[in-house]
VOGU-3710 file (C-alpha; in Angstrom, 3 decimals, decimal comma):
1> mplgnrskgf> 16,167/26,351/-15,874  12,445/26,982/-16,608  10,179/24,033/-15,852  9,144/23,851/-19,529  12,652/23,222/-20,591  13,065/20,234/-18,278  12,423/16,550/-19,572  8,801/15,132/-19,805  9,414/12,752/-17,128  10,633/15,538/-14,738
11> iwffsflvwf> 7,588/17,764/-15,527  5,243/14,819/-15,034  6,807/13,886/-11,810  6,824/17,456/-10,441  3,204/18,065/-11,605  2,189/14,879/-9,854  3,681/15,875/-6,534  1,891/19,290/-6,810  -1,433/17,471/-7,579  -0,849/14,985/-4,879
21> skiqadrtkn> -0,169/17,683/-2,241  -3,744/18,975/-2,936  -5,123/15,515/-2,433  -3,379/15,186/0,974  -4,584/18,556/2,016  -8,232/17,277/1,540  -9,067/15,503/4,735  -12,837/15,260/4,148  -12,777/12,756/1,354  -11,464/9,247/0,563
31> yiilldepgl> -9,676/8,889/-2,814  -8,804/5,979/-5,094  -5,735/6,986/-7,227  -5,678/5,815/-10,867  -2,608/6,472/-12,822  -2,067/5,727/-16,556  1,529/4,795/-17,434  2,985/6,902/-14,670  6,646/6,034/-15,462  6,307/6,488/-19,204
41> nlhasaqadl> 8,938/9,224/-19,561  11,126/8,221/-16,768  14,364/6,156/-17,004  14,602/2,787/-15,239  16,086/4,010/-11,962  13,638/6,892/-11,789  10,696/4,369/-12,250  12,109/2,576/-9,340  12,143/5,852/-7,293  8,489/6,447/-8,364
51> lryinekltp> 7,398/2,832/-7,440  9,131/3,442/-4,041  7,340/6,895/-3,704  3,905/5,094/-4,410  4,669/2,445/-1,741  5,933/4,695/0,967  3,737/7,799/0,433  0,519/6,910/-1,473  -0,498/3,179/-0,532  -0,559/3,778/3,419
61> qyqviytths> -3,385/6,167/2,889  -4,910/5,434/-0,510  -5,731/2,622/-2,895  -3,676/2,917/-5,898  -4,220/1,286/-9,356  -1,927/2,157/-12,277  -1,415/0,712/-15,809  1,975/0,158/-17,193  3,794/-1,620/-20,112  7,148/-1,105/-18,269
71> pfmvetgkin> 8,970/-4,174/-16,633  10,549/-1,499/-14,088  7,108/-0,665/-12,788  6,364/-4,358/-11,814  7,134/-5,491/-8,285  8,101/-8,865/-8,628  7,607/-9,569/-4,976  4,030/-8,702/-5,341  3,301/-10,165/-8,769  0,106/-11,615/-7,267
81> rvrtvydtld> -1,418/-8,228/-7,352  -0,727/-7,796/-11,194  -3,812/-8,093/-13,448  -3,253/-8,310/-17,165  -5,473/-6,581/-19,671  -5,825/-8,319/-23,115  -7,784/-7,046/-26,003  -9,527/-10,017/-27,659  -10,392/-7,847/-30,726  -14,030/-9,437/-30,480
91> pkvgsvvsds> -16,452/-6,543/-30,190  -18,785/-8,728/-28,094  -16,037/-9,635/-25,818  -13,785/-6,641/-25,621  -10,926/-6,371/-23,434  -10,396/-9,300/-20,718  -8,787/-8,546/-17,221  -7,398/-11,666/-15,739  -4,967/-12,796/-13,101  -1,379/-12,943/-14,483
101> iqekdpdtlf> -1,134/-16,732/-13,922  -4,134/-17,182/-16,344  -2,845/-15,024/-19,044  -1,734/-16,819/-22,157  -1,056/-14,088/-24,606  2,681/-13,828/-24,871  2,749/-9,995/-25,770  0,636/-9,257/-22,637  2,849/-11,442/-20,452  6,179/-9,967/-21,872
111> plqaalgydi> 6,468/-7,161/-19,175  6,095/-9,466/-16,446  8,612/-11,916/-17,889  11,032/-9,026/-18,345  10,493/-7,856/-14,725  11,299/-11,392/-13,338  14,452/-11,574/-15,629  15,637/-8,396/-14,590  14,986/-9,108/-10,974  16,951/-12,424/-11,128
121> aqnlfissnn> 19,749/-10,743/-13,083  20,007/-7,869/-10,541  19,894/-10,275/-7,473  22,477/-12,458/-8,966  25,217/-10,068/-9,615  24,534/-8,259/-6,333  24,728/-11,409/-4,103  28,008/-13,207/-3,815  26,307/-16,481/-2,567  23,967/-17,967/-5,115
131> llvegpgdlv> 21,912/-21,272/-4,947  20,923/-22,513/-8,343  17,525/-24,373/-8,793  16,216/-25,472/-11,958  13,061/-23,429/-12,386  10,721/-20,922/-11,042  8,567/-23,691/-9,377  11,720/-24,711/-7,187  12,044/-21,048/-6,219  8,460/-20,822/-5,100
141> yfevlndilk> 8,577/-23,951/-3,046  11,643/-22,805/-1,370  10,003/-19,378/-0,508  7,065/-21,044/0,989  8,961/-23,556/3,123  11,447/-20,987/4,241  8,719/-18,992/5,506  6,921/-22,001/7,241  10,366/-22,988/8,835  10,791/-19,365/9,944
151> qlgkntired> 7,475/-19,205/11,613  8,273/-22,651/13,305  11,525/-21,275/14,659  13,552/-23,917/12,644  16,593/-23,518/10,245  16,026/-21,606/7,110  18,142/-20,489/4,201  20,542/-17,838/5,224  19,451/-14,394/4,138  22,790/-13,751/2,198
161> itvvpvggld> 21,889/-16,573/-0,098  20,110/-15,680/-3,324  17,994/-18,484/-4,961  18,375/-18,280/-8,809  16,221/-20,297/-11,143  18,336/-21,054/-14,327  15,399/-22,240/-16,495  15,890/-26,048/-16,803  18,375/-28,871/-15,919  19,955/-28,603/-19,400
171> kvssfisllr> 20,996/-25,036/-18,757  22,711/-25,675/-15,472  26,043/-26,329/-16,724  26,062/-23,404/-19,213  25,090/-21,115/-16,429  27,829/-22,221/-14,088  30,419/-21,849/-16,761  29,250/-18,247/-17,642  29,653/-17,267/-14,146  33,061/-18,770/-13,302
181> gqklnivcil> 34,891/-15,411/-13,546  32,391/-13,420/-11,425  33,866/-14,497/-7,973  30,502/-15,841/-6,973  29,890/-18,668/-4,580  27,589/-21,266/-6,278  25,688/-24,237/-4,944  23,255/-26,271/-6,999  20,394/-28,378/-5,964  19,040/-30,438/-8,777
191> dtftdqkgkk> 16,574/-33,053/-9,917  18,211/-36,523/-10,317  19,807/-36,593/-13,819  18,314/-39,120/-16,251  19,961/-37,595/-19,203  23,592/-38,874/-19,365  24,815/-35,995/-21,728  23,626/-33,590/-18,872  25,245/-35,445/-16,139  28,500/-35,690/-18,238
201> riedlivdki> 28,593/-31,938/-18,620  28,307/-31,394/-14,817  30,894/-33,941/-14,119  33,205/-32,135/-16,584  32,698/-28,915/-14,800  33,924/-30,734/-11,549  36,873/-32,286/-13,312  37,874/-28,829/-14,713  37,480/-27,383/-11,067  34,883/-24,928/-12,258
211> ikgknilffd> 32,634/-26,098/-9,327  33,291/-28,277/-6,378  31,520/-31,639/-6,564  30,256/-31,241/-2,929  28,438/-27,970/-4,058  26,157/-30,064/-6,309  23,173/-31,621/-4,553  20,426/-33,774/-5,582  17,101/-34,201/-4,275  17,325/-37,887/-4,017
221> efvsgsrkia> 19,665/-37,413/-1,105  16,942/-35,904/0,954  13,652/-37,844/0,016  12,311/-40,595/2,170  12,814/-44,344/1,049  15,462/-45,633/-1,404  14,589/-43,813/-4,402  17,543/-43,127/-6,827  15,448/-40,825/-8,791  13,728/-37,799/-7,413
231> diedmfevse> 12,682/-34,226/-7,955  11,755/-31,325/-5,620  8,124/-32,575/-5,858  9,276/-35,901/-4,062  10,200/-33,895/-1,057  6,549/-33,778/-0,293  4,328/-36,581/0,711  2,559/-38,081/-2,210  -0,823/-37,086/-0,784  0,332/-33,526/-0,230
241> ylklynsafk> 1,635/-33,092/-3,753  -1,506/-34,753/-5,462  -3,695/-32,378/-3,465  -1,691/-29,454/-5,037  -1,654/-30,994/-8,377  -5,604/-31,696/-8,274  -6,171/-28,099/-7,074  -4,020/-26,556/-9,885  -5,366/-28,611/-12,687  -9,042/-29,136/-11,503
251> ssikeadlpq> -8,637/-32,917/-11,380  -9,365/-35,573/-8,842  -6,310/-38,080/-9,147  -5,881/-40,533/-6,214  -2,568/-42,211/-5,265  -4,116/-45,502/-5,906  -4,708/-44,453/-9,650  -1,050/-43,898/-10,212  1,542/-46,518/-11,541  2,872/-48,228/-8,455
261> tvtnitkria> 6,541/-47,727/-9,366  9,446/-46,443/-7,404  10,100/-43,272/-9,354  9,430/-39,665/-9,072  5,931/-38,501/-8,569  5,806/-36,110/-11,642  6,660/-39,030/-13,866  4,017/-41,213/-12,302  1,398/-38,471/-12,880  2,536/-37,965/-16,397
271> dymgvarynh> 2,290/-41,495/-17,222  -1,210/-41,893/-15,809  -2,236/-38,860/-17,667  -0,661/-40,160/-20,828  1,466/-37,080/-21,489  5,344/-36,713/-21,691  5,308/-33,715/-19,459  3,010/-31,156/-17,539  3,467/-27,792/-16,113  5,251/-28,219/-12,995
281> ylpsielmrs> 4,959/-24,493/-12,001  1,180/-24,419/-11,491  1,059/-26,634/-8,423  3,914/-24,562/-6,767  1,893/-21,443/-7,334  -1,245/-23,087/-5,921  0,692/-23,751/-2,751  1,381/-20,124/-2,388  -2,078/-18,759/-3,516  -4,130/-21,015/-1,514
291> gyttttlses> -2,952/-19,624/1,820  -0,497/-22,011/3,678  -0,033/-22,199/7,482  2,540/-23,958/9,538  0,181/-27,017/9,563  -0,461/-27,139/5,736  2,369/-29,694/5,314  3,245/-32,672/7,309  6,085/-32,676/9,791  8,006/-35,097/7,544
301> tinrfellft> 8,037/-32,797/4,767  9,016/-29,776/6,841  11,768/-31,836/8,371  13,180/-32,917/4,984  13,290/-29,159/3,771  14,976/-28,119/6,940  17,745/-30,800/6,452  18,130/-29,574/3,015  18,335/-25,924/4,009  20,837/-26,821/6,673
311> rinslfl> 23,071/-28,473/4,230  22,938/-25,721/1,699  24,002/-23,201/4,383  26,905/-25,296/5,449  28,291/-25,191/1,782  28,605/-21,360/1,936  31,529/-20,397/4,039
//
């Protein structure tokens, strides 16, 4: 079939390969490769092939920058490299380039959100062992602590277990119910229930044998002290979490400033700030972005997470 009769995507990709071969042949110059919507006329799996080609053939030798509106051209594992471009419609300001975590425009964020959603869905139905957590912050904390434990030669989450954020405690029961016919192994690690309706929904799932009671864990089982209410943030020492919070929100709260009550740290901070709730995701991202090492967190925090991960592993036969 003549090249002109092939699809636009095939023609673009073929032309790109020809053009790039000329770049490779020129050993006398250094290049930065700029691509505008490179996967525009390619279907989803072909975009994945293109992304793999960029990673394997281009980036080892050249710096590559490309624009895209497609979630299939966003690598969720390297989302820290993404920069959003937002047109302010103000001629004095023009377009603003920013880090993805600072972007507020929902339309600009949509491809990133779609990429994350697609990645979660793909991983969920590929993996037979799934650990349900409440939100993306939990996932980030688990990734960081898993990496630290691995560097220290301690117990980590098994590689065949996929960590799946479900989008909130109120969605956990619905998520488990929807997956009951998928022949998937499910374990949950959750914040302590303060909502009796949510607690009742989980109890009903156990009674109906949709999930085993032993497969539902709560953070209050692993935190220090005798607290009956705990979130994942309570797995850290108070001083450690306050450092993350202050760095993320540009504040200077001290432990002595907080209400001296035996409850979860996030509620103590919210009460001090006079708000019902704050964005729990930002401190988790701060931990990942600030550059952690094996000495960033205390030994007691690391041991708590190791105990938790060991328990999680034991529940997947």
